[in-house]
C-alpha positions as CSV (number, residue, x, y, z in Angstrom):
1,M,11.9,16.1,-8.9
2,K,8.2,16.1,-9.7
3,N,5.7,17.4,-7.1
4,K,3.5,14.5,-5.8
5,V,0.1,14.4,-7.4
6,I,-2.1,11.5,-6.5
7,G,-5.0,10.3,-8.7
8,I,-7.8,8.4,-7.0
9,M,-10.3,6.5,-9.1
10,G,-13.6,4.6,-8.3
11,A,-15.8,2.8,-10.8
12,M,-19.0,4.1,-9.3
13,P,-20.0,7.6,-7.9
14,E,-20.7,6.2,-4.4
15,E,-17.2,4.8,-4.3
16,I,-15.7,8.3,-4.5
17,D,-18.2,10.4,-2.7
18,G,-16.6,9.9,0.7
19,V,-13.1,10.6,-0.8
20,V,-14.2,13.8,-2.5
21,A,-15.5,15.0,0.9
22,L,-11.9,14.8,2.2
23,L,-10.6,17.3,-0.4
24,S,-9.9,20.9,0.7
25,N,-10.0,23.7,-1.9
26,C,-12.0,21.3,-4.1
27,A,-12.6,22.3,-7.8
28,A,-14.6,20.4,-10.3
29,I,-13.3,20.0,-13.9
30,T,-15.2,18.3,-16.6
31,K,-13.3,16.4,-19.4
32,G,-14.4,13.6,-21.6
33,K,-17.8,13.1,-19.9
34,R,-16.2,12.8,-16.5
35,T,-15.9,15.2,-13.6
36,Y,-12.5,15.4,-12.0
37,F,-12.4,16.8,-8.4
38,S,-9.1,18.5,-7.7
39,G,-7.8,19.7,-4.3
40,Q,-5.6,18.6,-1.4
41,I,-5.7,15.9,1.2
42,N,-3.2,16.5,4.0
43,G,-1.6,19.1,1.8
44,I,-1.0,16.6,-1.0
45,E,-2.3,17.6,-4.5
46,T,-5.1,15.0,-5.3
47,V,-7.5,14.4,-8.2
48,V,-10.5,12.2,-7.6
49,V,-12.7,10.8,-10.4
50,F,-15.6,8.4,-11.1
51,S,-14.1,6.4,-13.9
52,R,-17.3,4.5,-15.0
53,W,-17.5,0.7,-15.4
54,G,-15.2,-1.5,-17.5
55,K,-11.7,-1.7,-18.8
56,V,-12.0,0.9,-21.6
57,A,-13.6,3.5,-19.4
58,A,-11.1,3.0,-16.6
59,S,-8.1,3.1,-19.0
60,T,-9.4,6.3,-20.6
61,T,-9.7,7.9,-17.2
62,A,-6.3,6.8,-16.0
63,T,-4.7,8.1,-19.2
64,T,-6.4,11.5,-18.7
65,L,-5.2,11.6,-15.1
66,I,-1.6,11.0,-16.3
67,H,-1.7,13.4,-19.3
68,E,-4.0,16.2,-18.2
69,F,-3.5,16.2,-14.4
70,K,0.1,15.1,-14.3
71,I,-0.4,12.5,-11.5
72,T,2.6,10.8,-10.1
73,E,0.8,7.8,-8.6
74,L,-2.6,6.3,-8.8
75,L,-5.0,4.6,-6.3
76,F,-8.1,2.7,-7.4
77,T,-10.6,1.9,-4.7
78,G,-13.8,0.0,-5.3
79,V,-15.6,-3.3,-4.8
80,A,-15.1,-6.9,-6.2
81,G,-16.7,-10.3,-6.1
82,A,-15.0,-13.0,-4.1
83,I,-13.5,-16.0,-6.0
84,N,-11.5,-17.5,-3.2
85,S,-13.7,-19.3,-0.7
86,D,-11.8,-17.8,2.2
87,L,-13.0,-14.3,1.4
88,K,-16.1,-12.9,3.1
89,I,-18.2,-9.9,2.4
90,G,-16.5,-6.9,4.0
91,D,-12.9,-8.3,3.6
92,I,-10.4,-6.2,1.6
93,V,-8.2,-7.4,-1.2
94,L,-5.0,-5.5,-2.0
95,G,-3.8,-6.3,-5.5
96,K,-0.3,-7.6,-5.6
97,R,-0.7,-8.8,-9.2
98,L,-3.4,-8.1,-11.7
99,I,-4.5,-10.0,-14.8
100,Q,-7.1,-9.5,-17.5
101,H,-9.1,-12.8,-17.4
102,D,-10.8,-12.0,-20.7
103,M,-7.6,-11.4,-22.7
104,D,-7.2,-14.3,-25.2
105,A,-5.2,-13.8,-28.4
106,R,-4.5,-17.5,-29.0
107,P,-2.9,-18.9,-31.1
108,L,-0.8,-15.8,-31.7
109,M,0.3,-15.7,-28.1
110,N,-0.5,-17.4,-24.8
111,Q,-3.9,-16.9,-23.1
112,Y,-4.0,-13.8,-20.8
113,E,-0.8,-12.4,-22.4
114,I,-1.1,-8.7,-23.3
115,P,-0.2,-8.2,-27.0
116,L,3.2,-6.5,-27.6
117,L,4.0,-6.3,-23.9
118,S,4.9,-10.0,-23.3
119,K,3.2,-9.7,-19.9
120,T,0.4,-11.5,-18.2
121,Y,0.4,-9.9,-14.8
122,F,1.0,-6.3,-13.7
123,E,2.6,-6.0,-10.3
124,T,2.2,-3.4,-7.6
125,D,5.6,-2.1,-6.4
126,S,6.5,-3.1,-2.8
127,T,6.6,0.5,-1.5
128,H,3.0,1.2,-2.4
129,L,1.9,-2.3,-1.4
130,N,3.4,-1.7,2.1
131,I,1.8,1.7,2.5
132,A,-1.6,0.4,1.5
133,S,-1.3,-2.7,3.7
134,K,-0.3,-0.6,6.8
135,A,-3.2,1.8,6.2
136,I,-5.8,-1.0,5.8
137,N,-4.5,-2.9,8.9
138,T,-4.7,0.4,10.9
139,V,-8.4,0.8,9.9
140,F,-9.1,-2.7,11.0
141,E,-7.0,-2.5,14.2
142,N,-8.6,0.8,15.3
143,K,-12.1,-0.5,14.3
144,S,-12.7,2.9,12.8
145,L,-15.2,1.4,10.4
146,H,-17.5,0.8,13.3
147,S,-17.5,4.6,14.0
148,V,-18.7,5.5,10.5
149,I,-20.9,2.5,9.6
150,G,-24.0,1.8,11.6
151,E,-24.1,-1.5,13.5
152,Q,-27.3,-2.5,11.7
153,D,-25.7,-2.1,8.3
154,L,-22.7,-4.1,9.4
155,M,-25.0,-6.8,10.7
156,Q,-26.9,-6.8,7.4
157,F,-23.8,-8.0,5.7
158,N,-22.5,-10.1,8.6
159,I,-19.4,-7.9,8.9
160,S,-17.7,-8.2,12.3
161,Q,-14.0,-8.7,11.9
162,P,-13.0,-8.0,8.3
163,K,-9.6,-9.2,7.1
164,L,-7.0,-8.0,4.6
165,F,-5.9,-10.4,1.8
166,T,-3.0,-9.6,-0.5
167,G,-2.7,-11.4,-3.8
168,D,-4.0,-11.7,-7.4
169,I,-7.0,-9.8,-8.8
170,A,-8.6,-10.6,-12.1
171,S,-10.3,-8.0,-14.3
172,G,-12.6,-8.3,-17.3
173,D,-15.7,-6.8,-18.9
174,Q,-18.1,-9.1,-17.2
175,F,-20.2,-8.9,-14.0
176,F,-19.9,-12.3,-12.3
177,S,-23.3,-13.4,-11.1
178,T,-23.3,-17.2,-11.5
179,N,-21.5,-20.1,-9.8
180,E,-20.5,-21.4,-13.2
181,Q,-18.6,-18.2,-14.0
182,K,-16.9,-18.3,-10.7
183,Q,-15.9,-22.0,-11.0
184,N,-14.6,-21.6,-14.5
185,L,-12.3,-18.7,-13.5
186,N,-11.2,-20.5,-10.4
187,S,-10.3,-23.6,-12.5
188,Q,-8.3,-21.6,-15.0
189,L,-6.6,-19.2,-12.6
190,P,-6.7,-20.9,-9.1
191,N,-4.6,-18.1,-7.4
192,I,-7.2,-15.4,-8.1
193,L,-8.7,-13.9,-4.9
194,C,-11.4,-11.7,-6.5
195,V,-12.8,-10.5,-9.7
196,E,-13.8,-7.0,-10.9
197,M,-14.0,-4.9,-14.1
198,E,-11.2,-2.3,-14.1
199,G,-8.1,-2.9,-12.0
200,A,-5.8,-4.8,-14.5
201,A,-6.6,-2.3,-17.3
202,V,-5.6,0.6,-15.0
203,A,-2.5,-1.4,-14.0
204,Q,-1.5,-1.8,-17.6
205,V,-1.8,1.9,-18.3
206,C,0.2,2.7,-15.2
207,Y,2.9,0.2,-16.3
208,E,3.2,1.7,-19.7
209,Y,3.5,5.2,-18.3
210,E,5.7,4.1,-15.3
211,I,3.2,5.4,-12.8
212,P,3.1,3.5,-9.5
213,F,-0.4,2.2,-8.5
214,S,-2.4,0.5,-5.8
215,I,-5.6,-1.4,-6.5
216,I,-7.8,-1.9,-3.4
217,R,-11.0,-3.9,-3.5
218,T,-13.7,-4.4,-0.8
219,I,-15.6,-7.7,-1.2
220,S,-19.2,-6.8,-1.9
221,D,-20.5,-10.2,-2.9
222,V,-19.4,-13.8,-3.5
223,A,-19.8,-13.6,-7.3
224,D,-22.7,-16.0,-7.5
225,E,-26.5,-15.8,-8.2
226,T,-27.0,-13.5,-5.2
227,A,-24.4,-10.9,-6.4
228,H,-26.9,-8.5,-8.0
229,I,-29.0,-8.5,-4.8
230,D,-26.2,-7.6,-2.4
231,F,-24.3,-5.3,-4.7
232,P,-26.4,-2.1,-4.8
233,S,-27.1,-2.1,-1.1
234,F,-23.4,-2.8,-0.2
235,I,-22.2,0.1,-2.4
236,K,-24.6,2.6,-0.8
237,K,-24.1,1.5,2.9
238,I,-20.6,0.1,3.1
239,S,-18.1,0.6,0.3
240,S,-18.0,4.4,0.2
241,K,-17.2,4.6,3.9
242,Y,-14.5,1.9,3.6
243,A,-12.9,3.9,0.8
244,A,-12.8,7.2,2.7
245,E,-11.3,5.6,5.8
246,I,-8.7,3.7,3.8
247,V,-7.7,6.8,1.9
248,K,-7.4,8.8,5.1
249,N,-5.0,6.3,6.5
250,I,-3.0,6.0,3.3
251,Y,-2.3,9.7,3.4
252,N,-1.4,9.5,7.1
253,Q,1.3,7.0,6.0
254,M,2.9,9.5,3.6
C-alpha cells in the first residue's frame, strides 16, 4: 500500500501562503519554473505549490505532483466567480462535477466532450467529497474564519454567514468580467454554480492517473463588470485565510 502523500495546489501565491505556513519541516524544491513546498501537516506528507493561472499551467503542475512527488491525492483550493444567483461573495463551492466550458470539438464530437475520453464531466469521489464537506461545515459552524479575518475585512465584502454549495464547476481559459459572459454560460450550462480557470483540467489529469481529487472554490466576485475590482482585494484579505482554515480541518478529518 502506498504511503499517503497529498498535493495541494492554488492558482495564485496568496492562495497557498497560509497553507505553506502549516507545513512542518518545510523544504522548497524548484521544478519547471514552480516552487514546490514539501513537508508535513499533522504528520501527513504534503506538497504545496502555486500552479499559475489557466488550464495548461494547472495541468502541468498536477502532472509534476503525480510523477515527481508521487502524490496519492490532490486538493485544489482557490477562488471563483459566481454564476448561480444564489451564491454570495464568501460562499464556498465544493466541486461535485467539473466541466471545461471552452472545450468544443464539434462536429467531430459533442460540445464540452473531452477528445478520446468520451467524458464531459469529471466527478469527485464520494469519500473525498464527504471529507471536504465536513471540514468546510466545521469551519462555518465554529465561525473560525472570524478569528483569523478582521471584522472590517468581512464587512467590506458583506460576509456574515457564508454557506457551502456542492455541485458543478466550469473551467476555461477566460476571466469572466461581464454580465454577457455570465449569461451565455448560464444559458448553455444552467447547472453551473461558479466559473474558474483550472479545476476541470486538474480533474482530467487526476482522472487519467486515477488520483482522487477535491476542488474547493471560494466565491470572490459575481463574474460581472465589478469582478476585476473585487478580485485583488479579496485574494489578499480573505481567500488565503479561508484556504488555511479549510485545509486544517480537512487534515483533522483524516
